[in-house]
N, C-alpha and C positions, 0 to 999 in steps of 0.2 A: 881131693880128686873128683869124689863123687858129685859135689858141685859142680865143679867144671864140665862132667858128664852130664849132669840136670842141664844145667846151662845148653849146652851145645846139642843137647836133644830139644829141649825146649825150644831155642832158635832154628831147627832143621822142622819141627812142627808147624812152625809159623811161617815159614815157606813152602810148607806143603798146603797150609792153607789159602796162602795169597796164589799158588799156584791152581790150585781147584776153583778159583773161583768162576771161571765161566760156566763148567760144567756143572755146579752148581746150580746157574741163575736160567740156563737154557730148559733142563726138562721141568725148572716151576713155570718158567714161562709158557711152555708148550703145552701145558694141563692148563692154562687157562684159555686156550682155544679147545673146550671141550663142546661139543655142539646141543648136549643134552643139559650142559651145566650154563650156557652161554649161547642160545638161540640167535640165530641173525646178526652172529658177531663179523660175520665174513672172516677176513683175513686181518681186522686191527682191534683193538681194544684198547678202553680209554683208563689209563690209570697211572699214579703221579710214580715215581722212580722210586719215592719214602714208602709208598704203599708197596712195592715189588720187595725192596729192602726187608721189612718186616715180614713179608713170607718168608723170602730165602734167610733171615737171619744176619743181615750183611750191613753196613753201613750204605747210606746213600751214595758216597762215592764210589764205594765199590761196586755197585750195583751199575753205577754209570759208566764204569771202565770197563765191565763186562758187556754192558749193553753195545759200547764202541766198539768190542772184538768182534761180538756176532751182528754187526752192523758190515764191518769190515771183510768177514766173510761170508757177507750178500746173505743173510738167514734173516735179517731183520731190517727195517728201517725204521730207525728212530724219527716218531713225528711229533707235534706239539699235544701234550698230553698222554702221550701214549706211545704203543708202537705198530707197525705194520708186519706180518709174519710174512717172508716170502718163500720162505721153503719149511713147512710144519713138520713134515718129514724128518729132515734132517737135523731139526731144532731139537727134535723130541729124542732123537740119538746122539746127540753133539757130546762128546768126549774131550774137548779143547784139541 
């Protein structure tokens, strides 16, 4: 019985992790647009999805999916070699 509960809670934890991908990516992405850390960056920043994946602790594939969700919500625009932030304040406060 405890094995079934453990297995069930493990699957539930996995579902929670998957559903929380976008909120993990958004604030970390917004933090990269800090005027003191990156002066002159404007609204776009160059990085690879793999670099962002390392930063947030996810796979590149999961980061790609999260970025597409953020783009669909018109918070960012995915560009070759990086992203352009369209709504920085909304990105900072994004909760999925």
